[in-house]
Structures are given as C-alpha cells and as structure tokens.
N, C-alpha and C positions, 0 to 999 in steps of 0.2 A: 113860560120861563122854565118849566120842567120837561121840555121836549127836546130831543136830540137835534142838532143842526150841524152843518158842515160849513167851513169857511169858504166864502166865494172866491177869495184870492189867497193862493198859497203863500204869498209873501207876508200877508197879515198873520198867518199861522206861525211862520218862522219868527216874525218880529215879536208877537205877544205870547206865543206858545199856546198849548191846550188844544183839545179836540172838540170842545163843546159838549162833553158828556158828563162832566163832574156833577152837576145838579141832578141830572137824570139818574145817575147811579145812586146818589144819596137818597133821592126820593124813592127809588125801588127798594133799597135796603130798609128804609123807614117803613114801607108798606109790608115788608116781610116780617117785621116784628110788631105789626099793628100800631106803629107810631105815626105821628103826623108831622110832616116837614112843611112849614109855612114861612112866609116872608112879609115884611112891611117896608115900603120904600118911602122916604121923605126926600122930595126933590131938593137938590142942593146940599143935602146932609149925608145921605147914604141909605143902605139897605141893611135891615136886621133879619137874620134867619133864626127860626126857632124850631127845635126838635122836641116835641112832646111825646115822651115815652110812657106807656101805661105802667102802673105800679106792678101789675101781674101780667106777665106775657102769656098769650094763649098757648096751650099745649098742642103739639102736633097730633094728628089722628093716626097714631101708630101703636102697635102692641109692644110693650117693653117688659122684659122679665125683671122682677125685683132683684136687687143685688143681695148676695148672701151676707148675712150678718158678720161683722168683723169679730175676730177672736178676742176674747178678753185676756188681758195679761200684758207683760212688758213689751211684746213685739207688735201689739195692735197699733194701727195707724189711726189717727183722728183727723 
C-alpha cells in the first residue's frame, strides 16, 4: 500500500486524479521524523490511517552553535 505505482490507463488518471504517490510521500515524511504511519481496513466499512508521532523527536547529528543570550530589558524578545 505504501509503494509508488502508475496508472495503467491514462483515462483513469484523468477521471479520478492523482499520481499514486500520496501515501508513499506520507510514509517517507513519517519515517523522517521517526513516526509510524499504519492502517487498518474493515471490508465494507473503510480504512483508518494512524500516524504515531514520538513525544521527543530524535536530534540530527549536526554541530549547532548555541544561541547568544537575549538582552534583558524592554527590547528583549521572548
């Protein structure tokens, strides 16, 4: 379900729209933030999609300079 596909008949694409990439893109974005995109289908009822996002996202492995402290006083932004 989460793999890309192409329409076999271009008239189907025109009639229903879409490229078949929506769920693939959603799944890849979920993986980028260490989330899980899953689904459950009940025949004759429909499909429920669930995105489980971790409470704390993993930090990228990069060196980051700490920000300079904000100035105290009436012009300081919070």
